[in-house]
Backbone as CSV, one residue per row, in Angstrom:
resi,resn,N_x,N_y,N_z,CA_x,CA_y,CA_z,C_x,C_y,C_z
1,UNK,0.850,-1.157,0.000,0.000,0.000,0.000,0.902,1.228,0.000
2,UNK,0.947,1.935,-1.092,1.738,3.142,-1.194,0.820,4.342,-1.041
3,UNK,1.225,5.280,-0.204,0.433,6.485,0.041,1.195,7.680,-0.479
4,UNK,0.474,8.668,-0.917,1.097,9.934,-1.275,1.107,10.791,-0.018
5,UNK,0.246,11.744,0.069,0.145,12.597,1.237,-1.245,12.432,1.817
6,UNK,-1.469,12.971,2.962,-2.784,12.894,3.578,-2.659,12.608,5.050
7,UNK,-3.719,12.105,5.607,-3.754,11.795,7.036,-2.823,10.626,7.343
8,UNK,-2.308,10.579,8.570,-1.486,9.425,8.953,-2.306,8.139,8.850
9,UNK,-1.648,7.024,8.572,-2.371,5.757,8.487,-3.143,5.472,9.780
10,UNK,-4.374,5.041,9.606,-5.251,4.715,10.729,-4.896,3.341,11.289
11,UNK,-5.462,3.038,12.439,-5.273,1.740,13.082,-5.584,0.611,12.096
12,UNK,-6.657,0.750,11.338,-7.065,-0.296,10.390,-6.023,-0.510,9.297
13,UNK,-5.372,0.560,8.869,-4.344,0.428,7.842,-3.096,-0.266,8.389
14,UNK,-2.722,0.056,9.608,-1.582,-0.622,10.236,-1.912,-2.099,10.433
15,UNK,-3.150,-2.379,10.833,-3.573,-3.776,10.992,-3.486,-4.526,9.666
16,UNK,-3.898,-3.888,8.578,-3.814,-4.538,7.261,-2.362,-4.832,6.897
17,UNK,-1.457,-3.914,7.210,-0.031,-4.161,6.946,0.481,-5.334,7.785
18,UNK,0.056,-5.395,9.038,0.470,-6.499,9.917,-0.077,-7.827,9.395
19,UNK,-1.324,-7.841,8.955,-1.914,-9.090,8.424,-1.153,-9.565,7.190
20,UNK,-0.789,-8.626,6.320,-0.019,-9.016,5.131,1.347,-9.564,5.523
21,UNK,1.962,-8.972,6.540,3.256,-9.487,7.015,3.098,-10.900,7.559
22,UNK,2.004,-11.146,8.286,1.743,-12.497,8.804,1.594,-13.503,7.674
23,UNK,0.920,-13.105,6.603,0.706,-13.994,5.459,2.013,-14.355,4.764
24,UNK,3.027,-13.500,4.881,4.313,-13.758,4.222,5.247,-14.618,5.063
25,UNK,4.878,-14.909,6.303,5.736,-15.754,7.139,5.821,-17.152,6.554
26,UNK,6.959,-17.808,6.716,7.049,-19.210,6.285,5.977,-20.049,6.989
27,UNK,5.470,-21.015,6.287,4.366,-21.855,6.771,4.562,-22.408,8.182
28,UNK,5.736,-22.960,8.505,5.876,-23.516,9.870,5.612,-22.485,10.963
29,UNK,5.953,-21.242,10.716,5.710,-20.211,11.726,4.237,-19.839,11.783
30,UNK,3.625,-19.683,10.619,2.190,-19.329,10.590,1.362,-20.374,11.323
31,UNK,1.656,-21.634,11.077,0.890,-22.721,11.691,1.005,-22.680,13.209
32,UNK,2.198,-22.410,13.717,2.429,-22.457,15.155,2.138,-21.150,15.888
33,UNK,1.636,-20.168,15.155,1.186,-18.958,15.843,-0.137,-19.213,16.548
34,UNK,-0.867,-20.207,16.033,-2.107,-20.616,16.691,-3.037,-19.459,16.973
35,UNK,-3.404,-19.323,18.223,-4.409,-18.345,18.614,-3.793,-17.036,19.107
36,UNK,-2.562,-16.732,18.695,-1.944,-15.469,19.111,-2.745,-14.327,18.487
37,UNK,-3.213,-13.434,19.329,-3.968,-12.274,18.859,-3.003,-11.171,18.461
38,UNK,-3.333,-10.457,17.403,-2.565,-9.284,17.003,-3.500,-8.091,17.116
39,UNK,-3.102,-7.123,17.921,-3.926,-5.944,18.138,-3.097,-4.700,17.845
40,UNK,-3.752,-3.704,17.278,-3.112,-2.430,16.996,-3.779,-1.382,17.881
41,UNK,-2.965,-0.624,18.580,-3.453,0.435,19.455,-2.624,1.677,19.174
42,UNK,-3.125,2.838,19.552,-2.349,4.056,19.345,-1.087,4.063,20.199
43,UNK,-1.222,3.775,21.488,-0.101,3.746,22.424,-0.285,2.610,23.416
44,UNK,0.805,2.213,24.051,0.725,1.291,25.185,0.084,2.031,26.349
45,UNK,-0.670,1.305,27.160,-1.294,1.902,28.336,-0.248,2.094,29.438
46,UNK,-0.615,2.877,30.427,0.303,3.190,31.532,0.780,1.930,32.259
47,UNK,-0.112,0.968,32.429,0.239,-0.273,33.117,1.339,-1.032,32.373
48,UNK,1.209,-1.121,31.063,2.219,-1.804,30.249,3.553,-1.083,30.323
49,UNK,3.515,0.241,30.170,4.749,1.027,30.245,5.426,0.854,31.604
50,UNK,4.633,0.906,32.681,5.183,0.751,34.027,5.806,-0.633,34.206
51,UNK,5.131,-1.664,33.701,5.645,-3.034,33.830,6.988,-3.197,33.121
52,UNK,7.199,-2.417,32.072,8.442,-2.491,31.311,9.463,-1.447,31.759
53,UNK,9.101,-0.664,32.773,10.010,0.360,33.285,10.226,1.503,32.313
54,UNK,9.192,1.829,31.553,9.310,2.881,30.542,8.433,4.070,30.920
55,UNK,8.920,5.256,30.614,8.148,6.471,30.851,7.563,7.038,29.567
56,UNK,8.293,6.899,28.474,7.915,7.522,27.207,7.093,6.556,26.356
57,UNK,5.813,6.852,26.116,5.001,5.946,25.299,5.492,5.842,23.857
58,UNK,6.268,6.819,23.384,6.814,6.741,22.030,7.989,5.768,21.945
59,UNK,8.468,5.286,23.081,9.592,4.359,23.093,9.217,2.904,22.883
60,UNK,7.925,2.616,22.814,7.484,1.219,22.687,6.636,1.054,21.430
61,UNK,7.173,0.333,20.453,6.454,0.113,19.191,5.629,-1.163,19.203
62,UNK,5.986,-2.104,20.068,5.239,-3.354,20.131,5.619,-4.136,21.363
63,UNK,4.755,-5.087,21.716,5.025,-5.924,22.881,4.342,-7.283,22.681
64,UNK,5.034,-8.312,23.131,4.461,-9.667,23.157,4.018,-9.942,24.584
65,UNK,2.799,-10.377,24.748,2.267,-10.728,26.063,1.833,-12.188,26.036
66,UNK,2.536,-12.993,26.787,2.216,-14.404,26.827,3.395,-15.207,27.333
67,UNK,3.303,-16.487,27.135,4.364,-17.404,27.551,4.998,-17.972,26.282
68,UNK,6.300,-17.719,26.070,6.954,-18.259,24.875,6.793,-19.779,24.794
69,UNK,6.704,-20.275,23.584,6.525,-21.716,23.381,7.622,-22.521,24.067
70,UNK,8.820,-21.958,24.146,9.942,-22.670,24.755,9.824,-22.776,26.273
71,UNK,8.883,-22.056,26.874,8.724,-22.068,28.333,7.392,-22.654,28.784
72,UNK,6.608,-23.165,27.870,5.279,-23.658,28.214,5.319,-25.021,28.869
73,UNK,4.319,-25.221,29.723,4.130,-26.523,30.345,2.630,-26.734,30.508
74,UNK,2.262,-27.852,31.051,0.852,-28.171,31.275,0.203,-27.141,32.209
75,UNK,1.003,-26.512,33.046,0.484,-25.504,33.975,-0.080,-24.285,33.254
76,UNK,0.274,-24.095,31.995,-0.177,-22.920,31.256,-1.485,-23.157,30.503
77,UNK,-2.045,-24.350,30.594,-3.316,-24.576,29.910,-4.402,-23.778,30.618
78,UNK,-5.331,-23.276,29.833,-6.431,-22.512,30.395,-6.109,-21.055,30.661
79,UNK,-4.917,-20.599,30.256,-4.572,-19.194,30.450,-5.098,-18.367,29.277
80,UNK,-5.048,-17.073,29.443,-5.474,-16.173,28.371,-4.599,-16.399,27.141
81,UNK,-5.155,-16.166,25.947,-4.340,-16.346,24.738,-3.201,-15.330,24.692
82,UNK,-2.118,-15.731,24.083,-0.999,-14.825,23.881,-1.446,-13.729,22.923
83,UNK,-0.813,-12.573,23.047,-1.133,-11.510,22.098,0.082,-10.649,21.818
84,UNK,0.044,-10.089,20.636,1.041,-9.132,20.196,0.311,-7.821,20.002
85,UNK,0.829,-6.790,20.652,0.238,-5.465,20.526,1.240,-4.567,19.803
86,UNK,0.798,-3.960,18.716,1.605,-2.991,17.986,1.036,-1.612,18.263
87,UNK,1.917,-0.641,18.423,1.497,0.698,18.803,1.724,1.674,17.649
88,UNK,0.620,2.107,17.078,0.592,2.897,15.848,1.406,4.181,15.938
89,UNK,1.168,4.994,16.925,1.825,6.303,16.990,3.346,6.179,17.125
90,UNK,3.866,5.319,18.013,5.330,5.164,18.057,5.899,4.591,16.755
91,UNK,5.158,3.697,16.097,5.619,3.156,14.810,5.691,4.278,13.784
92,UNK,4.650,5.101,13.726,4.655,6.208,12.770,5.767,7.203,13.080
93,UNK,6.018,7.449,14.347,7.079,8.360,14.758,8.443,7.810,14.318
94,UNK,8.671,6.530,14.560,9.940,5.911,14.149,10.085,5.932,12.634
95,UNK,9.002,5.669,11.941,9.004,5.677,10.477,9.392,7.060,9.961
96,UNK,8.812,8.112,10.548,9.119,9.482,10.137,10.576,9.832,10.454
97,UNK,11.068,9.379,11.600,12.453,9.668,11.987,13.446,8.982,11.066
98,UNK,13.168,7.732,10.727,14.103,6.969,9.889,14.123,7.509,8.467
99,UNK,12.937,7.600,7.882,12.825,8.128,6.535,13.472,7.292,5.448
100,UNK,14.029,6.138,5.798,14.746,5.341,4.807,14.119,3.975,4.549
101,UNK,12.938,3.750,5.083,12.285,2.468,4.829,10.783,2.677,4.706
102,UNK,10.129,1.707,4.134,8.687,1.826,3.972,7.986,1.508,5.286
103,UNK,6.791,2.011,5.402,5.986,1.694,6.575,5.694,0.201,6.627
104,UNK,5.481,-0.399,5.478,5.234,-1.844,5.418,6.392,-2.613,6.042
105,UNK,7.612,-2.212,5.705,8.787,-2.896,6.234,8.898,-2.707,7.740
106,UNK,8.656,-1.498,8.225,8.770,-1.242,9.650,7.718,-2.011,10.445
107,UNK,6.477,-2.030,9.966,5.427,-2.790,10.661,5.802,-4.268,10.691
108,UNK,6.267,-4.803,9.566,6.685,-6.210,9.522,7.839,-6.454,10.484
109,UNK,8.789,-5.539,10.545,9.939,-5.680,11.442,9.489,-5.764,12.906
110,UNK,8.627,-4.841,13.318,8.155,-4.834,14.709,7.349,-6.102,14.992
111,UNK,6.457,-6.470,14.077,5.629,-7.668,14.260,6.493,-8.918,14.365
112,UNK,7.451,-9.073,13.487,8.294,-10.273,13.492,9.158,-10.317,14.746
113,UNK,9.592,-9.179,15.219,10.345,-9.151,16.476,9.483,-9.700,17.616
114,UNK,8.231,-9.280,17.677,7.336,-9.757,18.740,6.980,-11.230,18.542
115,UNK,6.825,-11.661,17.307,6.592,-13.088,17.022,7.792,-13.900,17.499
116,UNK,8.975,-13.344,17.314,10.188,-14.007,17.771,10.160,-14.283,19.264
117,UNK,9.611,-13.352,20.043,9.482,-13.585,21.485,8.530,-14.756,21.759
118,UNK,7.457,-14.872,20.977,6.510,-15.985,21.138,7.219,-17.327,20.937
119,UNK,8.111,-17.367,19.956,8.815,-18.609,19.650,10.093,-18.784,20.462
120,UNK,10.465,-17.782,21.257,11.694,-17.859,22.038,12.937,-17.767,21.175
121,UNK,12.874,-17.014,20.081,13.979,-16.911,19.136,15.043,-15.918,19.609
122,UNK,16.259,-16.145,19.150,17.349,-15.197,19.376,17.195,-14.038,18.393
123,UNK,17.954,-12.966,18.599,17.923,-11.838,17.668,18.342,-12.274,16.267
124,UNK,19.326,-13.150,16.172,19.782,-13.636,14.867,18.668,-14.430,14.174
125,UNK,17.960,-15.257,14.937,16.847,-16.026,14.368,15.715,-15.102,13.921
126,UNK,15.457,-14.044,14.704,14.417,-13.078,14.326,14.791,-12.394,13.017
127,UNK,16.067,-12.067,12.860,16.523,-11.426,11.623,16.340,-12.387,10.449
128,UNK,16.672,-13.648,10.625,16.508,-14.635,9.569,15.046,-14.801,9.195
129,UNK,14.162,-14.795,10.196,12.732,-14.907,9.938,12.242,-13.688,9.162
130,UNK,12.735,-12.530,9.523,12.359,-11.304,8.814,12.797,-11.379,7.349
131,UNK,13.996,-11.877,7.118,14.483,-12.029,5.747,13.609,-13.022,4.961
132,UNK,13.208,-14.106,5.623,12.372,-15.113,4.942,10.999,-14.572,4.591
133,UNK,10.509,-13.616,5.378,9.167,-13.064,5.158,9.191,-11.851,4.233
134,UNK,10.365,-11.416,3.827,10.463,-10.196,2.979,9.916,-10.444,1.579
């Protein structure tokens, strides 16, 4: 989705970019995402920021909330579904600051980083997954 000028992308547009990024993931990853929810919000709430020791809501572009697959046990059955929250305003701010990449790429980058936490991946593995989904 290429935009000229106009209003900043809405939550729905960021969600569409995230969904397209999910569709480009290699099949083994898509299958094992299971019931992970992906939500787009303008900013992280105060509780989330406090839990992460952050003061600036523009400093958080996304967060994974759940138990990584590598740490799961039978004790985790019946818990709330894992979710990935992407934060529109900080993503747009970072996109404007960088100026050297597309919004599609940045949304995919943030989403894949959070997916990496779900799978318990290293930074190198997250980078490889991002390359595979490009």
